[in-house]
C-alpha positions in Angstrom: -37.9 44.1 -44.5 -36.1 43.1 -41.0 -32.9 40.8 -41.2 -35.7 38.1 -39.1 -38.2 38.4 -42.0 -36.0 37.7 -44.7 -34.6 34.8 -42.9 -38.5 33.5 -42.4 -39.0 34.0 -45.9 -35.5 32.0 -46.7 -36.5 29.2 -44.5 -40.2 28.6 -45.7 -38.7 28.7 -49.3 -36.2 25.9 -48.4 -38.6 23.9 -46.2 -41.5 24.1 -48.5 -39.2 23.0 -51.6 -36.7 20.1 -51.4 -36.0 19.9 -55.0 -33.7 22.5 -56.5 -30.5 22.6 -58.6 -27.0 22.0 -57.8 -24.1 23.3 -60.3 -20.9 22.3 -59.6 -18.0 23.1 -61.6 -16.7 20.5 -64.5 -13.4 21.4 -66.4 -14.2 25.0 -65.5 -17.8 25.3 -66.7 -21.2 24.5 -64.6 -22.8 21.3 -64.2 -26.3 21.5 -63.3 -28.4 18.3 -61.9 -31.4 18.0 -60.1 -31.2 17.2 -56.2 -33.1 16.7 -53.4 -32.0 19.2 -50.5 -32.7 18.9 -47.0 -32.3 21.6 -44.1 -30.9 22.2 -40.6 -31.9 26.0 -40.7 -29.8 27.7 -43.1 -27.3 24.8 -44.0 -28.5 22.7 -47.0 -27.6 18.6 -47.3 -28.0 16.9 -50.4 -27.7 12.7 -50.3 -25.7 11.5 -52.5 -23.6 8.4 -54.0 -20.1 8.6 -53.3 -19.1 7.1 -56.5 -20.8 10.6 -58.8 -19.5 12.8 -61.0 -20.3 15.6 -58.2 -18.5 13.8 -55.5 -15.4 14.5 -58.0 -16.0 17.8 -59.0 -16.7 19.4 -55.2 -13.4 17.0 -53.8 -11.6 19.4 -57.1 -13.2 22.5 -56.5 -15.9 22.8 -53.8 -17.7 26.1 -55.3 -21.3 25.4 -56.1 -24.1 27.4 -57.0 -28.0 25.8 -55.9 -31.3 26.9 -57.7 -34.2 26.3 -55.3 -38.3 27.6 -54.7 -39.3 28.3 -58.3 -43.2 27.1 -58.3 -43.5 27.5 -62.4 -46.1 30.1 -61.9 -44.7 33.1 -63.5 -42.8 36.4 -62.5 -43.9 36.4 -58.9 -42.6 33.5 -57.8 -40.1 33.4 -54.8 -36.9 31.3 -55.4 -33.8 31.4 -53.6 -30.4 31.7 -55.6 -27.1 30.7 -53.6 -23.6 30.4 -54.0 -21.3 28.9 -51.5 -18.9 26.1 -51.0 -19.9 22.6 -50.3 -17.9 19.8 -48.5 -18.5 15.6 -48.6 -19.8 14.8 -44.9 -19.7 11.0 -44.5 -20.9 10.6 -40.7 -23.4 8.2 -40.1 -25.4 10.4 -37.6 -26.0 13.0 -40.7 -26.5 9.9 -42.6 -29.4 8.4 -39.8 -30.6 12.0 -39.6 -31.5 12.9 -43.2 -32.7 9.3 -44.0 -35.3 9.3 -41.2 
């Protein structure tokens, strides 16, 4: 499979699945919760209140893990496991874009 085909498959999974699991780190242990995700190509965004545990956790340790795409159909389901770093973005422009 070519790089373009892989990227398109990844983008299709992200576009077709808006709910996933975001895991952050709390006391050196994973802390997971369901979140709604939006994307701009391969960049994922998830809206949240600034007064949540996840904001505090990400401020202390930006390492996150995301699971997205499982359809509960069985072994053939396509899904993504994404490890990366997160940052808090309080831009009004981004908020307007995501909420529209």
